[in-house]
PAROVO-209462 format. One record per residue (C-alpha): residue in one letter; chain; x, y, z. Coordinates in pm, whole numbers. Each point is the difference from the previous one (the first is absolute). Layout:
// residues N
resn|chain|X|Y|Z
A|A|X|Y|Z
...
***
This chain:
// residues 128
resn|chain|X|Y|Z
M|A|-1928|3028|-3543
K|A|289|-200|144
P|A|-82|-285|241
A|A|95|63|363
I|A|228|-244|180
L|A|122|-17|356
I|A|359|-115|52
L|A|72|-115|354
D|A|370|-69|64
D|A|226|117|282
D|A|315|-11|-215
H|A|23|367|-99
P|A|225|-41|-308
T|A|-236|-267|-138
L|A|-305|214|77
E|A|158|302|-172
L|A|106|-206|-304
Y|A|-344|-153|-49
T|A|-172|336|53
R|A|223|179|-250
E|A|-12|-271|-266
L|A|-372|-82|24
S|A|-135|355|24
D|A|-16|38|-380
E|A|-267|-272|-19
F|A|-157|13|347
V|A|-97|239|276
V|A|231|-133|272
F|A|-67|24|372
P|A|328|-100|169
C|A|-16|-113|364
S|A|277|-124|225
S|A|-216|-127|287
T|A|-333|-170|54
P|A|-139|286|214
E|A|73|233|-291
A|A|-174|-234|-248
I|A|-322|-70|191
P|A|-165|342|-62
L|A|97|-13|-368
L|A|-160|-342|-37
A|A|-325|142|135
R|A|15|334|-181
E|A|146|-54|-348
P|A|-160|-191|-289
L|A|291|-238|-47
A|A|42|-224|-302
A|A|274|-212|162
V|A|230|-33|301
V|A|370|-86|-11
F|A|105|-138|337
E|A|323|-121|163
P|A|-127|-219|283
A|A|350|-43|149
M|A|0|364|111
E|A|-14|140|354
N|A|210|-277|152
G|A|-247|-261|-118
G|A|-307|204|96
G|A|-106|13|-363
W|A|-93|-368|15
E|A|-239|87|284
F|A|-153|274|-216
L|A|-39|-243|-290
Q|A|-336|-141|112
S|A|-148|347|56
L|A|120|108|-342
A|A|-143|-311|-167
D|A|-330|40|187
F|A|-25|356|-134
C|A|119|-57|-358
I|A|-148|-336|-101
P|A|-371|93|39
R|A|67|324|-190
H|A|184|-185|-281
I|A|316|203|62
P|A|297|-216|-101
I|A|302|-17|227
I|A|350|-50|-134
F|A|220|-141|272
C|A|364|97|-63
S|A|207|-173|262
T|A|345|-129|77
Q|A|-161|-278|205
D|A|-104|-264|-252
E|A|-52|-257|276
H|A|-317|186|106
R|A|-163|-30|-344
G|A|-244|-262|135
E|A|-143|253|247
I|A|-139|210|-285
P|A|-368|-62|-79
P|A|-1|-114|-366
E|A|-289|231|-87
A|A|190|301|137
G|A|238|53|-288
V|A|352|-74|-116
F|A|321|-80|189
L|A|328|132|-143
V|A|339|-74|155
K|A|232|300|35
P|A|191|144|-163
V|A|-289|115|-219
L|A|90|252|-268
P|A|-245|288|-52
N|A|-76|-110|-358
Q|A|-88|-350|125
L|A|-226|152|264
A|A|-166|227|-258
K|A|-57|-297|-232
T|A|-154|-203|284
L|A|-224|291|101
N|A|-117|47|-358
Q|A|-72|-372|-38
L|A|-210|3|317
L|A|-182|323|-79
H|A|-51|-55|-374
P|A|1|-378|-58
S|A|-167|13|-343
S|A|235|264|-143
S|A|303|-183|145
K|A|-102|-315|-187
S|A|-38|186|-328
K|A|345|160|46
E|A|152|-343|64
L|A|-167|-138|-313
S|A|121|286|-219
A|A|360|-16|128
***
């Protein structure tokens, strides 16, 4: 069974690209707004969340704490994909990984796999 991920980004071309490219390896729940994402967070057994906190005219940064409060206790990693590198320090270190856009889908898939399967990622790196 493929792991389920939520992708929260209000840039529709980016959301479509990530959804299309990652759907071979993951069950992808694409969301373009925080109100759309909240029920999915509660309802779906997510393995990870990909989040652009610079969305919604900066409102994503306000949602960041709620997202971290939900994900961290449940050990759901968050991958922050943002154009706003200057906000990196606002990310709780235990929450996940911060990637600066542009992030190619294969880089995102690799990061997801490293977070979700750390032991198999290490063995792949050793055998390469």
